[in-house]
C-alpha angles and dihedrals in degrees: 000000000000117000121248115265116258119262112264089226118037120172105140096162094047090044092058091046092048093047091055095041097046093048091053090047092060091080105012097050099028096246095141090063090047089052091052090050092048094053101034112131096007114147142166125030114347134193117202118192122205092014091178113188092345102256092147093059096081090055101056112114117240090247086077108100097193140354117209101200116197118199125161101190112089099211093049091044090056092051091046089053089060090049091050091058089059096046122111092220128058111270121193107195114201135175116241146106128264092235091062109028112197093224140093123269120262092011102125139068096202136020121201124205112180118175089328107100088073092061106041116110093229118026095186092049090048094051091044088056092049089051089050096052097044122086116245109283091014123143135255116202115198139179110175148154111263141193112278114252093229123075096229097056090039090056090050089051094051092048091049091049091054093051135019106347100082091044094052098040108042100272095313118161117196100193104060120120106224097180094056091044094050091051092047090054092062101268126125116223109235103173134005136171125184117215140165124241112234095025096214134034132041115345116246126201086257096047096092112084142156131208126191148100139270137190128234114238111264094240 
């Protein structure tokens, strides 16, 4: 009997670290309130890429008819499956990568990208896929790491991205510009708010973030 193909993303050590750290951040870093802000007013059929351990699931409004949650990492997918059982909306958890989503075109009302665009191997391809699977005029909700506004920290971010940071943190890149990339993919930014995480204390390469929404082009 042939063996199963290897997972396209395999970071078991980072996945266990991320599961612990992200759960703690729900209260200590205010992530739960940010997730509520991200998903407020979402309705219809939703696709979430890089669902991780499923911490968004508890915050989907009941107006959501279905969440198709795509997660390539096996350890995180197993944790997300447990979170899906506790969700108040139907969650269909599927393996897959954001650059090649295993779903039909123009099938969703909303797409959600939450701390995932920093980790995908191809940001343009990922956003092209999100554009493909959303209905014309549909919405992209995003909460992502962003490039620091100051040249000093931005230089640090770029240096880390070229060296050890992606290897240590599951492919994370801290110096990407999600807003520019979203617009380049054919979306129109509707709302955006920059924030720091954590809000107080010394800034880290991952501290600079943006949350907001965009609309897919109507054609």
